[in-house]
VOPAGU-2260 file (C-alpha; in pm, 1 decimal, decimal comma):
REM VOPAGU-2260
SITE   aa  ch    i         X         Y         Z
SITE  MET   A    0     969,0     -65,6   -3893,7
SITE  ASN   A    1    1297,0      24,8   -3740,9
SITE  VAL   A    2    1348,5     176,9   -3403,4
SITE  LYS   A    3    1660,0     376,1   -3276,5
SITE  THR   A    4    1706,8     513,3   -2933,0
SITE  GLU   A    5    1923,9     800,8   -2820,4
SITE  ASP   A    6    2013,6     886,8   -2463,7
SITE  LEU   A    7    1954,0    1250,6   -2420,0
SITE  GLY   A    8    2069,7    1233,9   -2063,5
SITE  LYS   A    9    1885,3    1287,5   -1731,1
SITE  ASN   A   10    1665,0     986,9   -1784,2
SITE  MET   A   11    1544,0    1110,8   -2118,9
SITE  TYR   A   12    1550,4     922,6   -2443,1
SITE  LYS   A   13    1442,2     984,8   -2793,0
SITE  LEU   A   14    1301,3     714,5   -3002,9
SITE  THR   A   15    1342,7     762,7   -3387,1
SITE  VAL   A   16    1066,0     550,3   -3547,2
SITE  GLU   A   17    1120,1     463,7   -3936,2
SITE  VAL   A   18     787,3     308,1   -4092,5
SITE  GLU   A   19     764,6     176,7   -4429,2
SITE  ALA   A   20     614,1     371,8   -4709,8
SITE  ASP   A   21     345,6     130,3   -4796,2
SITE  VAL   A   22     227,5     132,0   -4415,3
SITE  PHE   A   23     223,0     533,3   -4446,2
SITE  ALA   A   24      29,8     485,4   -4794,9
SITE  LYS   A   25    -230,9     279,3   -4635,5
SITE  ALA   A   26    -267,9     529,7   -4358,4
SITE  TYR   A   27    -300,4     801,7   -4609,2
SITE  GLN   A   28    -573,0     634,6   -4775,8
SITE  GLN   A   29    -774,6     596,2   -4446,2
SITE  ALA   A   30    -698,1     947,2   -4386,9
SITE  TYR   A   31    -860,2    1036,9   -4732,3
SITE  GLN   A   32   -1183,2     816,4   -4666,6
SITE  LYS   A   33   -1210,3     990,9   -4330,6
SITE  ASN   A   34   -1207,0    1338,0   -4450,3
SITE  LYS   A   35   -1347,4    1321,7   -4805,6
SITE  ASN   A   36   -1703,6    1388,3   -4722,0
SITE  LYS   A   37   -1585,9    1713,3   -4560,2
SITE  ILE   A   38   -1443,2    1850,0   -4901,2
SITE  GLN   A   39   -1632,0    1995,9   -5177,7
SITE  LEU   A   40   -1474,9    2092,9   -5515,5
SITE  GLN   A   41   -1657,1    2280,0   -5776,6
SITE  GLY   A   42   -1839,3    2026,6   -6012,3
SITE  PHE   A   43   -1848,5    1742,5   -5762,0
SITE  ARG   A   44   -2090,7    1651,0   -5512,4
SITE  LYS   A   45   -1962,7    1676,6   -5141,5
SITE  GLY   A   46   -1748,9    1362,3   -5082,4
SITE  LYS   A   47   -1729,7    1259,2   -5439,4
SITE  ALA   A   48   -1407,8    1448,2   -5541,4
SITE  PRO   A   49   -1134,9    1223,7   -5660,2
SITE  LEU   A   50    -817,7    1200,2   -5441,5
SITE  ALA   A   51    -604,6    1312,7   -5725,4
SITE  LEU   A   52    -784,7    1637,6   -5787,5
SITE  ILE   A   53    -801,8    1720,1   -5399,4
SITE  GLU   A   54    -435,5    1682,7   -5393,6
SITE  LYS   A   55    -394,4    1907,6   -5696,0
SITE  VAL   A   56    -606,1    2179,3   -5536,5
SITE  TYR   A   57    -500,8    2159,4   -5186,1
SITE  GLY   A   58    -151,1    1944,1   -5180,4
SITE  PRO   A   59    -121,3    1590,9   -5068,1
SITE  GLU   A   60     -35,7    1764,9   -4719,1
SITE  VAL   A   61    -416,9    1806,7   -4657,3
SITE  PHE   A   62    -406,2    1437,5   -4521,7
SITE  TYR   A   63     -69,7    1409,3   -4358,6
SITE  GLU   A   64    -158,4    1496,7   -4013,8
SITE  ASP   A   65    -429,7    1248,5   -3991,7
SITE  ALA   A   66    -240,5     979,0   -4180,8
SITE  ALA   A   67      48,3    1049,3   -3924,2
SITE  ASP   A   68    -182,8    1010,4   -3636,6
SITE  ILE   A   69    -308,5     665,7   -3757,2
SITE  VAL   A   70      39,6     544,2   -3811,7
SITE  ILE   A   71     164,1     653,8   -3473,6
SITE  ASN   A   72    -130,2     509,5   -3291,7
SITE  ASP   A   73     -67,4     177,3   -3467,0
SITE  THR   A   74     310,3     175,4   -3421,0
SITE  TYR   A   75     411,7     349,8   -3102,3
SITE  SER   A   76     338,1      70,0   -2863,5
SITE  GLN   A   77     531,2    -179,2   -3059,8
SITE  ALA   A   78     810,8      65,9   -3124,6
SITE  ALA   A   79     826,9     142,4   -2727,2
SITE  GLU   A   80     842,9    -233,4   -2652,3
SITE  GLU   A   81    1122,3    -288,3   -2920,5
SITE  SER   A   82    1335,4      -6,0   -2767,2
SITE  GLY   A   83    1351,6    -218,9   -2433,4
SITE  LEU   A   84    1317,6     124,9   -2239,2
SITE  ASP   A   85    1110,1     117,1   -1919,7
SITE  ILE   A   86     917,0     434,2   -2051,4
SITE  VAL   A   87     727,8     621,3   -1770,9
SITE  SER   A   88     583,8     904,8   -1948,5
SITE  ARG   A   89     353,3    1008,3   -2247,9
SITE  PRO   A   90     572,5    1047,5   -2577,5
SITE  GLU   A   91     629,4    1401,5   -2698,6
SITE  VAL   A   92     607,3    1342,3   -3077,1
SITE  ASP   A   93     744,1    1515,8   -3374,6
SITE  PHE   A   94     799,0    1436,1   -3754,5
SITE  ASP   A   95    1118,8    1382,2   -3905,8
SITE  GLN   A   96    1008,0    1290,0   -4251,1
SITE  ILE   A   97     645,9    1310,6   -4392,2
SITE  GLU   A   98     599,0    1276,5   -4761,7
SITE  LYS   A   99     377,3    1054,5   -4981,3
SITE  GLY   A  100     572,8     782,9   -5152,4
SITE  LYS   A  101     844,7     776,6   -4870,9
SITE  ASP   A  102     905,6     612,8   -4531,7
SITE  PHE   A  103     740,6     787,4   -4259,4
SITE  VAL   A  104     988,2     898,8   -3977,6
SITE  TYR   A  105     883,9    1025,2   -3646,9
SITE  THR   A  106    1054,7    1074,6   -3327,7
SITE  ALA   A  107     920,7    1014,6   -2966,8
SITE  LYS   A  108    1084,0    1189,1   -2676,8
SITE  VAL   A  109    1010,0     993,6   -2357,8
SITE  ALA   A  110    1102,8     978,2   -1969,1
SITE  VAL   A  111    1259,7     627,2   -1852,5
SITE  LYS   A  112    1221,8     507,8   -1504,1
SITE  PRO   A  113    1541,4     624,9   -1307,5
SITE  GLU   A  114    1785,2     410,1   -1137,8
SITE  VAL   A  115    1778,8     422,5    -755,7
SITE  LYS   A  116    2089,6     436,1    -535,5
SITE  LEU   A  117    1899,2     289,0    -229,6
SITE  GLY   A  118    1995,2     427,2     116,4
SITE  GLU   A  119    2018,5     203,6     407,8
SITE  TYR   A  120    1651,3      63,7     472,2
SITE  LYS   A  121    1708,6    -155,0     788,7
SITE  GLY   A  122    1715,6      -6,1    1131,0
SITE  ILE   A  123    1571,9     333,7    1035,2
SITE  GLU   A  124    1490,8     534,9    1354,7
SITE  VAL   A  125    1119,9     610,3    1399,3
SITE  THR   A  126     939,1     801,3    1679,3
SITE  LYS   A  127     803,2     559,2    1944,9
SITE  LYS   A  128     430,9     570,4    1998,9
SITE  GLU   A  129     218,2     402,2    2271,6
SITE  ILE   A  130    -133,4     278,2    2241,0
SITE  GLU   A  131    -373,0     419,7    2478,2
SITE  VAL   A  132    -746,6     400,4    2476,8
SITE  THR   A  133    -917,5     622,2    2712,7
SITE  ASP   A  134   -1264,4     587,7    2875,1
SITE  SER   A  135   -1370,1     903,0    2715,1
SITE  GLU   A  136   -1279,4     767,8    2358,0
SITE  ILE   A  137   -1490,6     451,3    2450,3
SITE  ASP   A  138   -1782,8     673,7    2582,9
SITE  ALA   A  139   -1760,7     862,0    2257,2
SITE  GLU   A  140   -1815,1     560,1    2051,7
SITE  ILE   A  141   -2104,0     450,9    2267,6
SITE  ASP   A  142   -2256,4     779,3    2209,1
SITE  LYS   A  143   -2232,1     761,2    1833,3
SITE  LEU   A  144   -2423,7     429,5    1863,1
SITE  ARG   A  145   -2675,6     583,4    2081,8
SITE  ASP   A  146   -2724,8     866,1    1825,8
SITE  GLN   A  147   -2790,3     604,0    1551,0
SITE  ASN   A  148   -3031,9     408,5    1739,7
SITE  ALA   A  149   -3198,9     737,0    1864,1
SITE  ARG   A  150   -3592,3     787,5    1816,5
SITE  SER   A  151   -3710,2    1121,7    1689,2
SITE  ILE   A  152   -3994,3    1301,7    1899,0
SITE  THR   A  153   -4184,0    1603,7    1800,3
SITE  ILE   A  154   -4144,0    1914,8    2018,1
SITE  ASP   A  155   -4447,3    2148,6    2039,7
SITE  ASP   A  156   -4395,9    2331,2    2374,3
SITE  GLN   A  157   -4030,8    2397,0    2388,1
SITE  PRO   A  158   -3795,9    2645,6    2200,4
SITE  VAL   A  159   -3535,6    2527,6    1939,9
SITE  ALA   A  160   -3219,7    2376,2    2114,8
SITE  ASP   A  161   -2877,3    2273,0    1976,2
SITE  LYS   A  162   -2902,1    1942,3    1758,6
SITE  ASP   A  163   -3277,8    1981,9    1695,5
SITE  ILE   A  164   -3398,1    1905,5    1369,1
SITE  ILE   A  165   -3624,5    2191,6    1254,2
SITE  LYS   A  166   -3823,9    2305,4     960,0
SITE  LEU   A  167   -3846,3    2657,4     857,9
SITE  ASP   A  168   -3939,7    2910,9     589,4
SITE  TYR   A  169   -3675,4    3142,3     491,4
SITE  GLU   A  170   -3608,4    3433,7     246,8
SITE  GLY   A  171   -3259,3    3601,9     221,9
SITE  SER   A  172   -3184,8    3962,4      77,5
SITE  VAL   A  173   -2896,9    4185,4      41,9
SITE  ASP   A  174   -2953,9    4557,9      90,5
SITE  GLY   A  175   -3336,5    4477,0      85,2
SITE  VAL   A  176   -3324,5    4305,5    -244,9
SITE  PRO   A  177   -3390,8    3919,8    -255,7
SITE  PHE   A  178   -3138,0    3700,7    -430,0
SITE  GLU   A  179   -3162,4    3392,5    -630,3
SITE  GLY   A  180   -3161,3    3065,6    -446,0
SITE  GLY   A  181   -3210,4    3249,0    -120,1
SITE  LYS   A  182   -3568,4    3122,6     -35,8
SITE  ALA   A  183   -3711,9    2804,3      79,0
SITE  GLU   A  184   -4010,6    2661,7     238,7
SITE  ASN   A  185   -4030,8    2393,2     513,2
SITE  ALA   A  186   -3655,1    2347,0     469,8
SITE  GLU   A  187   -3514,8    2095,1     704,9
SITE  LEU   A  188   -3202,7    2183,5     900,7
SITE  VAL   A  189   -3011,5    2037,6    1198,3
SITE  ILE   A  190   -2897,0    2289,9    1441,4
SITE  GLY   A  191   -2521,3    2271,4    1484,3
SITE  SER   A  192   -2467,2    2099,3    1159,3
SITE  HIS   A  193   -2320,4    2450,5    1031,4
SITE  THR   A  194   -2505,0    2372,9     700,0
SITE  PHE   A  195   -2561,3    2757,1     671,3
SITE  ILE   A  196   -2314,5    3028,5     675,4
SITE  ASP   A  197   -2162,0    3230,0     955,4
SITE  ASN   A  198   -2381,7    3193,4    1289,4
SITE  PHE   A  199   -2704,2    3139,6    1116,4
SITE  GLU   A  200   -2811,5    2842,8    1305,7
SITE  GLU   A  201   -2690,7    2973,4    1650,4
SITE  GLN   A  202   -2948,4    3260,6    1605,4
SITE  LEU   A  203   -3245,2    3016,2    1564,7
SITE  ILE   A  204   -3167,7    2877,9    1900,6
SITE  GLY   A  205   -3454,4    2989,0    2143,4
SITE  MET   A  206   -3724,9    3024,3    1895,3
SITE  ASN   A  207   -4055,4    2855,9    1920,5
SITE  ILE   A  208   -4287,0    2718,2    1659,2
SITE  GLY   A  209   -4467,8    2982,0    1480,5
SITE  ASP   A  210   -4195,5    3252,7    1575,8
SITE  GLU   A  211   -4061,9    3466,4    1317,6
SITE  LYS   A  212   -3720,1    3653,2    1315,3
SITE  ASP   A  213   -3462,2    3846,6    1110,2
SITE  ILE   A  214   -3145,3    3643,9    1108,4
SITE  ASN   A  215   -2824,7    3866,9    1015,4
SITE  VAL   A  216   -2530,3    3703,6     845,6
SITE  THR   A  217   -2221,1    3790,3     636,3
SITE  PHE   A  218   -2127,3    3563,6     341,1
SITE  PRO   A  219   -1768,5    3448,9     332,5
SITE  GLU   A  220   -1552,8    3645,0     121,8
SITE  GLN   A  221   -1449,0    3315,0     -73,7
SITE  TYR   A  222   -1813,8    3245,5    -124,2
SITE  HIS   A  223   -1880,8    3063,4    -454,8
SITE  ALA   A  224   -2163,0    3306,9    -584,7
SITE  GLU   A  225   -1950,3    3616,2    -662,3
SITE  ASN   A  226   -2239,4    3853,0    -637,5
SITE  LEU   A  227   -2287,0    3763,8    -258,3
SITE  ALA   A  228   -1925,5    3715,1    -145,2
SITE  GLY   A  229   -1825,8    3919,0     154,5
SITE  LYS   A  230   -2172,9    4091,2     177,8
SITE  PRO   A  231   -2390,4    4132,8     472,2
SITE  ALA   A  232   -2750,8    3969,9     432,8
SITE  VAL   A  233   -3072,4    3924,9     626,2
SITE  PHE   A  234   -3280,9    3623,0     622,1
SITE  LYS   A  235   -3645,6    3627,0     727,0
SITE  CYS   A  236   -3707,0    3310,4     938,3
SITE  LYS   A  237   -4011,3    3132,3    1053,7
SITE  ILE   A  238   -4020,3    2817,9    1241,0
SITE  ASN   A  239   -4263,9    2550,6    1142,7
SITE  ALA   A  240   -4181,4    2233,4    1331,8
SITE  ILE   A  241   -3917,7    2106,8    1570,5
SITE  THR   A  242   -3804,3    1745,5    1635,3
SITE  ARG   A  243   -3536,0    1612,0    1870,4
SITE  LYS   A  244   -3362,7    1279,3    1910,1
SITE  GLU   A  245   -3422,1    1091,1    2219,4
SITE  LEU   A  246   -3117,3     872,5    2290,9
SITE  PRO   A  247   -3136,6     549,0    2468,0
SITE  GLU   A  248   -2989,3     488,6    2804,0
SITE  ALA   A  249   -2635,6     344,2    2785,3
SITE  ASP   A  250   -2691,0      14,3    2986,3
SITE  ASP   A  251   -2703,1    -372,9    2963,1
SITE  GLU   A  252   -3015,7    -357,9    2745,0
SITE  PHE   A  253   -2874,4    -122,8    2522,5
SITE  ALA   A  254   -2561,7    -334,7    2471,8
SITE  GLN   A  255   -2763,1    -635,3    2416,6
SITE  GLU   A  256   -2974,8    -457,3    2129,7
SITE  VAL   A  257   -2650,9    -334,4    1950,5
SITE  SER   A  258   -2418,4    -612,1    2001,5
SITE  GLU   A  259   -2372,3    -991,7    2097,9
SITE  PHE   A  260   -2292,4    -912,8    2454,0
SITE  ASP   A  261   -2505,1    -931,3    2758,2
SITE  THR   A  262   -2361,4    -649,5    2963,5
SITE  LEU   A  263   -2258,6    -306,1    2877,6
SITE  ALA   A  264   -1906,2    -386,1    3052,0
SITE  GLU   A  265   -1854,3    -659,6    2821,2
SITE  PHE   A  266   -1937,3    -448,0    2516,1
SITE  LYS   A  267   -1706,6    -158,6    2635,6
SITE  GLU   A  268   -1416,3    -408,2    2681,1
SITE  ASP   A  269   -1468,8    -526,7    2332,7
SITE  MET   A  270   -1495,7    -171,3    2197,3
SITE  LYS   A  271   -1168,4     -86,7    2390,8
SITE  LYS   A  272    -999,1    -391,1    2201,7
SITE  LYS   A  273   -1113,7    -263,3    1879,3
SITE  LEU   A  274    -997,2      60,9    1925,1
SITE  ALA   A  275    -665,6     -62,9    2021,8
SITE  GLU   A  276    -636,2    -245,9    1697,8
SITE  SER   A  277    -743,2      61,8    1495,9
SITE  LYS   A  278    -494,9     282,6    1676,3
SITE  GLN   A  279    -219,9      17,4    1615,7
SITE  LYS   A  280    -305,0      17,2    1242,8
SITE  GLU   A  281    -261,2     407,6    1256,7
SITE  ILE   A  282      79,9     367,5    1434,1
SITE  ASN   A  283     194,6     128,0    1185,4
SITE  ARG   A  284     108,8     377,3     887,8
SITE  ALA   A  285     278,7     644,6    1056,2
SITE  LYS   A  286     590,0     435,5    1113,0
SITE  GLU   A  287     588,9     341,1     751,8
SITE  ASP   A  288     527,3     701,5     631,5
SITE  GLU   A  289     816,2     827,7     872,1
SITE  ALA   A  290    1054,0     544,6     766,7
SITE  LEU   A  291     983,1     583,5     401,1
SITE  GLU   A  292    1027,0     969,4     421,3
SITE  LYS   A  293    1396,4     907,2     569,9
SITE  LEU   A  294    1467,4     628,2     324,9
SITE  ILE   A  295    1375,5     879,7      43,3
SITE  GLU   A  296    1617,3    1126,6     187,1
SITE  ALA   A  297    1901,8     882,4     207,7
SITE  SER   A  298    1842,9     746,7    -149,8
SITE  GLU   A  299    1960,6     888,4    -462,7
SITE  MET   A  300    1754,2     929,5    -788,8
SITE  ASP   A  301    1702,4    1154,6   -1080,6
SITE  ILE   A  302    1332,9    1210,2   -1164,6
SITE  PRO   A  303    1280,1    1358,6   -1506,0
SITE  ASP   A  304    1016,2    1636,6   -1530,8
SITE  ALA   A  305     814,4    1441,9   -1781,6
SITE  MET   A  306     751,9    1163,4   -1539,8
SITE  VAL   A  307     629,2    1419,6   -1276,7
SITE  ASP   A  308     404,1    1573,0   -1552,9
SITE  ASN   A  309     274,1    1231,7   -1629,6
SITE  GLU   A  310     197,7    1129,5   -1265,1
SITE  ALA   A  311      36,3    1464,7   -1182,9
SITE  ARG   A  312    -193,0    1435,9   -1488,2
SITE  HIS   A  313    -281,5    1081,9   -1380,3
SITE  MET   A  314    -363,2    1209,5   -1013,4
SITE  ALA   A  315    -564,7    1491,9   -1144,8
SITE  GLU   A  316    -780,0    1235,3   -1348,9
SITE  GLU   A  317    -816,9    1023,4   -1048,1
SITE  PHE   A  318    -937,3    1307,1    -856,7
SITE  ALA   A  319   -1185,7    1429,8   -1126,9
SITE  GLN   A  320   -1341,1    1064,3   -1137,2
SITE  ARG   A  321   -1376,0    1062,4    -759,5
SITE  ILE   A  322   -1563,6    1391,8    -724,9
SITE  GLN   A  323   -1778,6    1331,5   -1030,8
SITE  GLY   A  324   -1866,6    1029,6    -859,5
SITE  GLN   A  325   -1971,6    1214,6    -577,0
SITE  GLY   A  326   -2200,3    1402,0    -819,0
SITE  MET   A  327   -1974,5    1719,1    -893,6
SITE  PRO   A  328   -1850,9    1774,8   -1234,3
SITE  PHE   A  329   -1470,6    1856,7   -1262,9
SITE  GLU   A  330   -1535,5    2157,5   -1452,6
SITE  GLN   A  331   -1756,9    2304,5   -1158,8
SITE  TYR   A  332   -1501,4    2216,7    -907,1
SITE  LEU   A  333   -1245,3    2421,8   -1095,7
SITE  LYS   A  334   -1483,5    2701,6   -1134,4
SITE  TYR   A  335   -1540,7    2722,8    -749,2
SITE  THR   A  336   -1158,9    2696,6    -677,8
SITE  GLY   A  337   -1072,8    2954,8    -947,1
SITE  MET   A  338    -832,5    2736,8   -1120,1
SITE  ASP   A  339    -815,9    2566,4   -1467,0
SITE  ALA   A  340    -708,8    2234,5   -1561,9
SITE  LYS   A  341    -335,8    2338,6   -1615,8
SITE  MET   A  342    -314,5    2507,0   -1259,3
SITE  PHE   A  343    -464,0    2216,9   -1094,1
SITE  ILE   A  344    -221,0    1970,7   -1246,3
SITE  ASN   A  345      61,5    2201,4   -1152,6
SITE  GLN   A  346     -68,7    2203,5    -782,1
SITE  MET   A  347     -41,6    1821,7    -806,0
SITE  LYS   A  348     331,6    1816,5    -899,7
SITE  PRO   A  349     481,3    1821,4    -553,2
SITE  GLN   A  350     256,1    1540,5    -441,9
SITE  ALA   A  351     319,0    1346,0    -762,1
SITE  LEU   A  352     718,1    1389,0    -706,9
SITE  THR   A  353     668,9    1233,6    -336,5
SITE  ARG   A  354     467,1     934,1    -476,2
SITE  ILE   A  355     708,9     883,5    -747,8
SITE  LYS   A  356     995,0     863,8    -502,2
SITE  SER   A  357     800,0     652,6    -274,3
SITE  ARG   A  358     723,7     396,8    -528,8
SITE  LEU   A  359    1085,7     385,5    -677,0
SITE  VAL   A  360    1251,9     328,4    -335,2
SITE  LEU   A  361     984,9      55,8    -232,6
SITE  GLU   A  362    1065,5    -124,4    -586,5
SITE  ALA   A  363    1429,4    -106,0    -507,8
SITE  VAL   A  364    1371,9    -259,1    -181,4
SITE  VAL   A  365    1170,4    -537,2    -352,3
SITE  LYS   A  366    1455,9    -598,7    -566,9
SITE  ALA   A  367    1728,1    -576,5    -291,7
SITE  GLU   A  368    1501,7    -823,8     -84,4
SITE  ASN   A  369    1421,8   -1045,7    -359,4
SITE  ILE   A  370    1057,0   -1001,5    -251,4
SITE  GLU   A  371     845,5   -1272,8    -422,5
SITE  ILE   A  372     471,3   -1295,9    -448,4
SITE  SER   A  373     290,8   -1635,9    -431,5
SITE  PRO   A  374      -4,9   -1738,0    -639,4
SITE  GLU   A  375    -204,7   -1764,9    -317,0
SITE  GLU   A  376    -131,8   -1396,4    -222,1
SITE  VAL   A  377    -230,7   -1302,2    -590,8
SITE  ASP   A  378    -545,4   -1488,1    -546,4
SITE  MET   A  379    -625,7   -1331,5    -223,5
SITE  GLU   A  380    -582,4    -983,0    -377,5
SITE  PHE   A  381    -823,8   -1089,2    -660,0
SITE  THR   A  382   -1067,0   -1181,8    -390,1
SITE  THR   A  383   -1048,0    -867,2    -214,2
SITE  LEU   A  384   -1095,4    -671,2    -551,4
SITE  ALA   A  385   -1402,2    -900,4    -626,6
SITE  GLU   A  386   -1559,0    -814,0    -299,4
SITE  GLN   A  387   -1492,2    -465,3    -349,5
SITE  TYR   A  388   -1627,7    -428,7    -687,9
SITE  LYS   A  389   -1902,3    -691,0    -633,3
SITE  MET   A  390   -1781,5    -885,2    -931,8
SITE  GLU   A  391   -1709,0   -1238,9    -987,9
SITE  LYS   A  392   -1332,7   -1323,0    -925,0
SITE  ASP   A  393   -1283,2   -1483,8   -1253,9
SITE  LYS   A  394   -1407,0   -1183,0   -1442,0
SITE  ILE   A  395   -1155,0    -971,1   -1246,1
SITE  LYS   A  396    -869,6   -1235,2   -1352,3
SITE  GLU   A  397    -965,6   -1196,0   -1712,1
SITE  MET   A  398    -945,5    -819,0   -1703,1
SITE  ILE   A  399    -606,2    -835,0   -1533,0
SITE  VAL   A  400    -349,4    -999,2   -1786,1
SITE  GLY   A  401     -11,9    -955,7   -1935,1
SITE  LYS   A  402     169,2    -630,0   -1843,1
SITE  GLU   A  403    -142,0    -547,0   -1614,7
SITE  LEU   A  404     -88,4    -868,6   -1409,5
SITE  ASP   A  405     284,9    -781,4   -1384,5
SITE  ASN   A  406     214,7    -434,7   -1240,5
SITE  PHE   A  407     -61,4    -593,6   -1022,7
SITE  LYS   A  408     203,2    -837,4    -857,3
SITE  MET   A  409     446,7    -532,2    -838,8
SITE  ASP   A  410     182,6    -355,2    -623,8
SITE  ILE   A  411     163,4    -643,1    -375,8
SITE  ALA   A  412     528,5    -671,4    -354,7
SITE  VAL   A  413     546,3    -287,7    -290,5
SITE  GLY   A  414     316,8    -341,3      11,1
SITE  LYS   A  415     518,7    -605,0     129,4
SITE  ALA   A  416     834,3    -394,4     103,1
SITE  ALA   A  417     664,7    -126,0     296,5
SITE  GLU   A  418     596,3    -379,2     581,9
SITE  PHE   A  419     935,6    -497,9     580,6
SITE  ILE   A  420    1081,0    -151,7     631,7
SITE  ARG   A  421     825,5     -94,2     918,1
SITE  GLU   A  422     923,8    -422,9    1086,0
SITE  ASN   A  423    1277,3    -347,0    1067,8
SITE  THR   A  424    1252,2       5,8    1211,4
SITE  VAL   A  425    1406,4      94,6    1552,3
SITE  GLU   A  426    1170,4     310,7    1777,0
SITE  VAL   A  427    1333,0     579,9    1978,5
SITE  GLU   A  428    1169,2     821,7    2227,6
SITE  LYS   A  429    1065,5    1143,4    2093,6
SITE  GLN   A  430    1276,7    1342,1    2354,4
SITE  GLU   A  431    1580,2    1117,1    2246,1
SITE  GLU   A  432    1539,9    1211,2    1879,6
SITE  GLU   A  433    1493,7    1593,8    1962,5
SITE  LYS   A  434    1814,2    1590,1    2160,6
SITE  LYS   A  435    2000,6    1427,9    1851,6
SITE  GLU   A  436    1845,9    1731,7    1634,9
SITE  ASP   A  437    1990,1    1980,2    1872,3
């Protein structure tokens, strides 16, 4: 195999890969074996026609495409490695020469990682933010815990109130005609959860067990069921049961039940500390984001379109996996949003470009600062992954080897580069920054 590279400019290259005739001949035979059962010639049973006769009837070109695919799949990775290029996109493949008995020649147009002219990354000015934990924030956290530890009581002699959990029968209709999916019996609903459309839940407040009432609503213009979108509807409702949460008092006894502290005051002090730590992490992330955005603006790099396309496709695949993990097929999501896969990928491109630029400048900082990763740091990340995926650490290590391990180490180094930038920022008061802009 022979590999030649040609610089096309703007971080795009063309690889010309020449594969020996005997390699193509073997792939051609594989293509014949793969497809012969689909071909039937007069006088032969399906799959029994000899190769020479098939070639005479259809021409040898009938197997060229499959043979080419086999050769490209078997050789492209090695060709990319031999080129010495840092390729960051899928190849755009074309055939230069494809003929039985001759060398097979194909080209692959690829994007390569751009060089970065790094801007000044030390002393970047960021907005100063103070940590403040208010009493109302602490009380809100206490209330969440009270809600989690509440007990449910059955209500027989009081009307429906906000936050009650009710069971109801309902049947919806549009213009007096019931619609599919608009009927249920003993459906459970939390008042104020906004599970239903419009102001449906609010209209149930004040009803007693056994009461029946017509609830008038209007479906949203962007409702997923097109036959209902934007239309007024009436739901005939009947209340069957009401339950209400009874929250425990926020006192020392409550603190003892939900924490290791003896008094509510001690528990609140610990909560204040934890909230402050959480806010500090948020501030650190905001500082990193602001500094990184300014560093990208101060740096120069020429990002090829193919690199952005590749990253946008990758992000779309990640998104599809996430929502499918939550129980919604990606095709169904696209249908609800009125998009096809191509439109969705195009929508991802601005975010993909930002992600690429962020990664490139951080990698440049890793290089500029000679940031190295110790074996202990790698091992610590393996431990984190093992805990996250509930796997043995040795199994994780077996999965991440070779180039994957190099990328894994670079991910750690990039994280350290982001920390380095943040730790070397200069905080300025917001008013001072606004004055400069004026």
